[in-house]
C-alpha positions as a LaTeX table, in Angstrom:
\begin{tabular}{lrrr}
\hline
Residue & $x$ (\AA) & $y$ (\AA) & $z$ (\AA) \\
\hline
Met1 & 69.64 & 88.22 & $-115.11$ \\
Ile2 & 66.80 & 87.19 & $-113.04$ \\
Val3 & 64.61 & 88.40 & $-114.96$ \\
Arg4 & 66.14 & 86.72 & $-117.97$ \\
Arg5 & 65.46 & 83.07 & $-116.20$ \\
Val6 & 61.94 & 83.57 & $-114.76$ \\
Val7 & 60.90 & 84.37 & $-118.47$ \\
Leu8 & 63.19 & 81.47 & $-120.10$ \\
Glu9 & 61.77 & 79.53 & $-117.19$ \\
Glu10 & 58.56 & 80.70 & $-117.85$ \\
Ala11 & 57.93 & 80.46 & $-121.54$ \\
Leu12 & 59.37 & 76.57 & $-121.19$ \\
Trp13 & 56.40 & 75.91 & $-118.68$ \\
Leu14 & 53.22 & 77.00 & $-121.07$ \\
Ser15 & 55.80 & 75.71 & $-123.87$ \\
Thr16 & 55.30 & 72.15 & $-122.00$ \\
Phe17 & 52.20 & 72.73 & $-120.04$ \\
Phe18 & 50.39 & 72.97 & $-123.54$ \\
Ile19 & 52.67 & 69.76 & $-124.91$ \\
Phe20 & 50.15 & 67.42 & $-121.55$ \\
Phe21 & 47.27 & 68.95 & $-122.56$ \\
Ala22 & 47.00 & 69.28 & $-126.23$ \\
Ser23 & 48.44 & 65.88 & $-127.24$ \\
Pro24 & 45.37 & 63.78 & $-125.82$ \\
Met25 & 42.78 & 66.31 & $-127.00$ \\
Leu26 & 44.59 & 66.24 & $-130.69$ \\
Ala27 & 44.47 & 62.70 & $-130.35$ \\
Gly28 & 40.56 & 62.47 & $-130.17$ \\
Met29 & 40.63 & 64.70 & $-132.90$ \\
Lys30 & 42.28 & 62.50 & $-135.29$ \\
Val31 & 40.17 & 60.21 & $-134.13$ \\
Leu32 & 36.96 & 61.65 & $-134.94$ \\
Val33 & 38.87 & 62.43 & $-138.40$ \\
Tyr34 & 39.02 & 59.26 & $-139.39$ \\
Ile35 & 35.78 & 58.55 & $-137.82$ \\
Gly36 & 34.33 & 61.27 & $-139.89$ \\
Phe37 & 36.37 & 59.83 & $-143.01$ \\
Leu38 & 35.01 & 56.03 & $-142.24$ \\
Val39 & 31.82 & 57.11 & $-143.11$ \\
Leu40 & 32.31 & 59.26 & $-145.43$ \\
Gly41 & 33.79 & 56.36 & $-147.33$ \\
Ile42 & 30.96 & 54.26 & $-146.56$ \\
Leu43 & 28.86 & 56.62 & $-147.91$ \\
Ala44 & 30.53 & 56.69 & $-150.77$ \\
Ala45 & 30.60 & 53.55 & $-151.99$ \\
Arg46 & 27.20 & 53.18 & $-151.24$ \\
Gly47 & 26.76 & 55.81 & $-154.01$ \\
Ala48 & 26.40 & 59.73 & $-152.11$ \\
Arg49 & 27.96 & 61.40 & $-154.55$ \\
Trp50 & 27.44 & 64.18 & $-151.21$ \\
Ala51 & 29.95 & 61.78 & $-149.61$ \\
Tyr52 & 32.11 & 61.51 & $-152.53$ \\
Ile53 & 32.97 & 64.75 & $-152.99$ \\
Thr54 & 33.66 & 66.01 & $-149.39$ \\
Phe55 & 35.84 & 62.73 & $-149.51$ \\
Val56 & 38.03 & 63.35 & $-152.04$ \\
Val57 & 38.28 & 67.57 & $-151.00$ \\
Leu58 & 38.74 & 66.27 & $-147.79$ \\
Gly59 & 41.61 & 64.17 & $-147.90$ \\
Ile60 & 43.04 & 66.45 & $-150.46$ \\
Leu61 & 42.89 & 68.88 & $-147.26$ \\
Tyr62 & 43.75 & 66.72 & $-144.60$ \\
Phe63 & 47.74 & 67.66 & $-145.38$ \\
Pro64 & 47.92 & 71.13 & $-145.38$ \\
Ala65 & 45.63 & 70.88 & $-142.84$ \\
Ser66 & 47.84 & 68.51 & $-140.78$ \\
Val67 & 50.09 & 71.47 & $-140.79$ \\
Gly68 & 47.85 & 74.51 & $-139.99$ \\
Phe69 & 48.86 & 75.23 & $-143.41$ \\
His70 & 51.37 & 76.64 & $-142.63$ \\
Leu71 & 53.17 & 75.07 & $-146.16$ \\
His72 & 56.58 & 74.04 & $-146.37$ \\
Gln73 & 56.88 & 73.03 & $-150.26$ \\
Gln74 & 58.99 & 70.53 & $-150.37$ \\
Pro75 & 60.72 & 68.96 & $-153.78$ \\
Cys76 & 58.57 & 65.92 & $-156.05$ \\
Glu77 & 60.90 & 63.29 & $-155.96$ \\
Gly78 & 61.57 & 62.64 & $-159.72$ \\
Leu79 & 60.94 & 59.01 & $-161.73$ \\
Pro80 & 61.87 & 55.78 & $-160.48$ \\
Asn81 & 63.87 & 53.08 & $-161.99$ \\
Met82 & 63.18 & 50.07 & $-161.98$ \\
Ala83 & 64.29 & 48.90 & $-158.70$ \\
Leu84 & 62.93 & 51.56 & $-157.45$ \\
Ala85 & 59.80 & 50.62 & $-158.89$ \\
Val86 & 59.46 & 47.04 & $-157.68$ \\
Tyr87 & 60.16 & 47.62 & $-154.33$ \\
Ser88 & 57.78 & 50.24 & $-153.99$ \\
Leu89 & 55.06 & 48.04 & $-154.76$ \\
Gly90 & 55.80 & 46.64 & $-151.20$ \\
Asn91 & 53.63 & 49.76 & $-149.98$ \\
Tyr92 & 50.91 & 47.57 & $-148.82$ \\
Gly93 & 49.14 & 50.26 & $-146.84$ \\
His94 & 48.96 & 52.45 & $-150.41$ \\
Ile95 & 47.54 & 49.15 & $-152.10$ \\
Val96 & 44.60 & 48.85 & $-149.65$ \\
Leu97 & 43.15 & 51.92 & $-149.96$ \\
Phe98 & 43.60 & 52.61 & $-153.40$ \\
Val99 & 40.99 & 49.05 & $-153.70$ \\
Leu100 & 39.09 & 50.77 & $-150.73$ \\
Phe101 & 39.43 & 54.52 & $-152.65$ \\
Phe102 & 38.63 & 52.52 & $-156.79$ \\
Ile103 & 35.61 & 50.85 & $-154.84$ \\
Met104 & 34.12 & 54.20 & $-153.82$ \\
Thr105 & 34.90 & 55.88 & $-157.18$ \\
Ser106 & 33.37 & 53.13 & $-158.72$ \\
Ala107 & 29.86 & 53.86 & $-157.47$ \\
Gln108 & 29.83 & 57.18 & $-158.76$ \\
Phe109 & 29.86 & 55.78 & $-162.92$ \\
Asn110 & 28.02 & 53.43 & $-164.38$ \\
Met111 & 30.04 & 50.30 & $-163.91$ \\
Ser112 & 28.36 & 48.42 & $-166.34$ \\
Arg113 & 30.42 & 49.96 & $-169.40$ \\
Trp114 & 33.93 & 50.36 & $-169.88$ \\
Ser115 & 34.34 & 53.67 & $-169.99$ \\
Gly116 & 33.22 & 53.58 & $-166.60$ \\
Phe117 & 36.25 & 51.90 & $-165.47$ \\
Val118 & 38.29 & 54.41 & $-167.52$ \\
Trp119 & 36.60 & 57.30 & $-165.87$ \\
Ala120 & 36.73 & 56.02 & $-162.28$ \\
Ala121 & 40.80 & 54.10 & $-162.34$ \\
Ala122 & 41.62 & 58.35 & $-164.13$ \\
Ala123 & 39.65 & 59.81 & $-160.47$ \\
Cys124 & 41.96 & 57.11 & $-158.55$ \\
Leu125 & 44.73 & 58.61 & $-160.74$ \\
Ala126 & 44.67 & 61.57 & $-160.32$ \\
Met127 & 43.54 & 61.23 & $-156.55$ \\
Gly128 & 46.48 & 59.69 & $-156.15$ \\
Ile129 & 48.67 & 62.53 & $-158.03$ \\
Leu130 & 46.81 & 65.02 & $-155.38$ \\
Val131 & 47.39 & 63.42 & $-152.60$ \\
Glu132 & 51.25 & 63.10 & $-153.63$ \\
Leu133 & 51.50 & 67.23 & $-155.01$ \\
Ala134 & 48.96 & 67.94 & $-151.58$ \\
Gln135 & 52.14 & 66.04 & $-149.31$ \\
Gly136 & 54.65 & 67.60 & $-151.08$ \\
Val137 & 53.77 & 71.33 & $-150.94$ \\
Ser138 & 52.27 & 70.83 & $-146.88$ \\
Gly139 & 56.12 & 69.18 & $-145.99$ \\
Thr140 & 54.68 & 66.81 & $-144.93$ \\
His141 & 55.57 & 62.53 & $-145.04$ \\
His142 & 56.99 & 62.32 & $-149.36$ \\
Cys143 & 56.43 & 63.68 & $-152.37$ \\
Arg144 & 57.51 & 60.95 & $-154.01$ \\
Thr145 & 56.41 & 59.76 & $-158.03$ \\
Arg146 & 56.84 & 56.40 & $-157.10$ \\
Asp147 & 53.77 & 55.61 & $-154.60$ \\
Leu148 & 52.06 & 56.30 & $-157.89$ \\
Ile149 & 53.10 & 52.83 & $-158.70$ \\
Pro150 & 51.70 & 50.93 & $-156.08$ \\
Asp151 & 48.26 & 53.64 & $-156.04$ \\
Ala152 & 47.86 & 51.69 & $-159.88$ \\
Ala153 & 48.26 & 48.40 & $-158.50$ \\
Gly154 & 45.75 & 48.90 & $-156.23$ \\
Ile155 & 42.98 & 50.83 & $-158.27$ \\
Met156 & 44.27 & 47.86 & $-160.40$ \\
Ile157 & 42.65 & 45.09 & $-158.19$ \\
Gly158 & 40.25 & 46.92 & $-157.48$ \\
Ala159 & 38.76 & 47.51 & $-160.80$ \\
Gly160 & 39.25 & 43.58 & $-161.13$ \\
Ile161 & 36.78 & 43.25 & $-158.10$ \\
Ile162 & 34.23 & 45.32 & $-159.42$ \\
Phe163 & 34.20 & 43.39 & $-162.91$ \\
Leu164 & 33.97 & 39.88 & $-160.83$ \\
Trp165 & 31.35 & 41.35 & $-158.41$ \\
Asn166 & 29.25 & 42.69 & $-161.94$ \\
Arg167 & 29.66 & 39.40 & $-163.19$ \\
Ile168 & 28.84 & 37.33 & $-159.94$ \\
Arg169 & 25.79 & 39.70 & $-159.69$ \\
Thr170 & 23.98 & 39.38 & $-163.11$ \\
Lys171 & 24.54 & 35.88 & $-164.56$ \\
Pro172 & 21.76 & 34.19 & $-163.75$ \\
Leu173 & 21.41 & 31.06 & $-161.53$ \\
Thr174 & 21.10 & 28.08 & $-162.98$ \\
Ala175 & 18.61 & 25.32 & $-160.99$ \\
\hline
\end{tabular}
């Protein structure tokens, strides 16, 4: 009994020891990851294709990496009904992130033609689908097809911003 109790206390001590010291380290690592994504995002928005590709690849790998690549697949939710679709438009985080992602993506295409808008929108929608699948495969967060609705709204808002920006930049100034 004494040996068993010592082993249990030792195991408990080790697990709590690592929690206390790993937490600040993990928090620091998470901040560094976010700073890295921010730097890559800024470079990609300025047209650096290598930064865009790195951002996309790391963005997809973020969810499996956050669980140490110990994948616990979760089934994806099916198609939402109309009430859930309207409710999902309140997911402002997805909308804002995909506005920014469309702006980054548009820097990779010739946006003076409509085909550039179509390709950028398709790339953003593909990224949204891949992120939802990565969430489902990793078991973190939830794989929801309804999240593609605010993603699409963000893509449309981003396309509107880029369209207006291009119109303002190319419009001749009259004196």
